[in-house]
C-alpha positions in Angstrom: 0.0 0.1 0.0 1.4 3.4 -1.0 0.5 6.6 0.6 -0.1 9.4 -2.0 0.4 13.0 -1.0 -2.5 15.3 -2.2 -1.2 18.3 -4.4 -2.4 21.4 -3.1 -2.9 24.6 -5.2 -1.6 28.0 -4.2 -3.7 30.9 -5.4 -2.2 34.1 -5.9 -4.6 36.7 -5.3 -5.0 39.7 -7.9 -3.8 43.1 -6.7 -4.9 46.4 -7.8 -1.7 46.7 -9.7 -2.3 43.3 -11.3 -5.6 44.3 -12.6 -4.3 47.8 -13.9 -1.4 45.8 -15.8 -3.6 43.1 -17.4 -6.1 46.0 -18.6 -3.3 48.1 -20.0 -2.2 44.9 -21.9 -5.7 44.3 -23.0 -5.4 48.0 -24.6 -2.3 47.4 -26.4 -3.1 43.8 -27.6 -0.2 42.2 -26.0 0.0 38.4 -26.6 -1.5 36.3 -23.8 1.9 34.4 -23.7 3.9 37.3 -23.2 1.4 38.7 -20.6 1.7 35.2 -18.8 5.4 35.4 -18.5 5.6 38.9 -17.4 2.9 38.2 -14.6 3.9 34.6 -13.7 0.2 33.2 -14.3 -0.9 30.9 -16.6 -2.7 32.1 -19.9 -5.7 30.3 -18.6 -5.9 32.1 -15.4 -5.3 35.4 -17.1 -8.2 34.8 -19.7 -10.5 33.8 -16.8 -9.6 37.1 -15.2 -9.8 39.1 -18.2 -13.6 37.5 -18.7 -14.6 38.2 -15.2 -13.3 41.9 -15.7 -15.0 41.9 -18.9 -12.2 42.9 -21.1 -10.6 41.3 -24.1 -7.2 39.7 -24.0 -4.7 39.3 -26.7 -5.5 39.1 -30.3 -9.2 39.0 -31.4 -10.6 39.4 -34.7 
């Protein structure tokens, strides 16, 4: 019998500065991959936050 440790996720809350930065990159149409590396968050997390804020992110046609 093996004991498996449960992986816990550490969530990083968005600060006001993070939201400002996200909005600025949205306006500038910066690619999501670049923003992801800059903010040290996954692309999916950034897209979800942008959706919650009601802003577009990356390149939309």
